[in-house]
C-alpha positions in Angstrom: 121.9 203.3 196.9 121.1 204.9 200.3 120.1 203.6 203.7 118.1 200.4 204.2 118.0 199.8 200.5 115.6 197.0 199.5 116.6 194.9 196.5 115.8 191.7 194.6 118.7 189.4 193.8 119.4 187.5 190.6 122.0 184.7 191.1 124.3 183.4 188.4 122.5 180.8 186.3 119.0 181.8 187.5 116.2 182.9 185.1 114.7 185.4 187.5 114.9 187.0 190.9 115.7 184.8 194.0 112.7 183.8 196.0 112.6 182.1 199.3 109.0 181.0 198.6 108.4 179.1 195.3 107.4 181.2 192.4 107.7 184.6 194.2 110.6 187.0 194.2 111.8 188.1 197.7 112.6 191.6 198.7 115.9 191.7 200.6 117.2 194.5 202.8 121.0 195.2 202.4 122.6 194.7 205.8 126.3 194.7 205.0 129.0 194.0 202.4 132.7 193.1 202.9 134.6 193.9 199.7 137.6 191.9 201.0 135.7 188.6 201.4 133.0 189.4 198.9 130.5 188.5 201.6 127.1 190.2 201.3 124.5 190.0 204.1 120.8 190.6 203.5 117.7 190.3 205.7 114.2 189.4 204.6 110.8 188.8 206.1 109.3 185.3 205.9 105.8 184.2 206.4 104.5 185.5 209.7 106.7 188.6 209.5 109.7 186.7 210.9 113.0 188.3 209.9 115.6 186.0 208.5 119.2 186.6 207.4 121.0 185.3 204.3 124.7 185.5 203.6 125.8 185.3 200.0 129.2 185.3 198.1 128.8 188.4 195.9 130.6 186.5 193.1 127.4 184.4 192.9 125.2 187.5 192.3 124.8 188.6 188.7 122.0 191.1 189.2 120.6 193.5 191.8 117.2 195.1 191.3 116.5 198.2 193.4 112.9 198.0 194.7 111.3 201.5 195.0 109.3 202.6 198.0 105.6 202.3 197.6 102.7 204.3 199.1 105.2 206.8 200.6 106.5 204.1 203.0 108.4 200.9 203.1 108.4 198.7 200.0 105.7 196.0 199.7 106.1 192.5 198.3 105.9 192.2 194.6 
């Protein structure tokens, strides 16, 4: 995937990408992954550009959507 990959996550049982705000998919940056514990760490920007961290069990993730860069720079919100 490359460095600082930005993704959207689809969790098991969900009908769309995970969103921390209702009705809107969130772009997450991959921070780390531990294959032994299946622990995946992601960061995301919340309203006001505050960076937050979310830790997920990778066994709960059923889909990962790679978000392409836009305008020659960092990805923008969808």
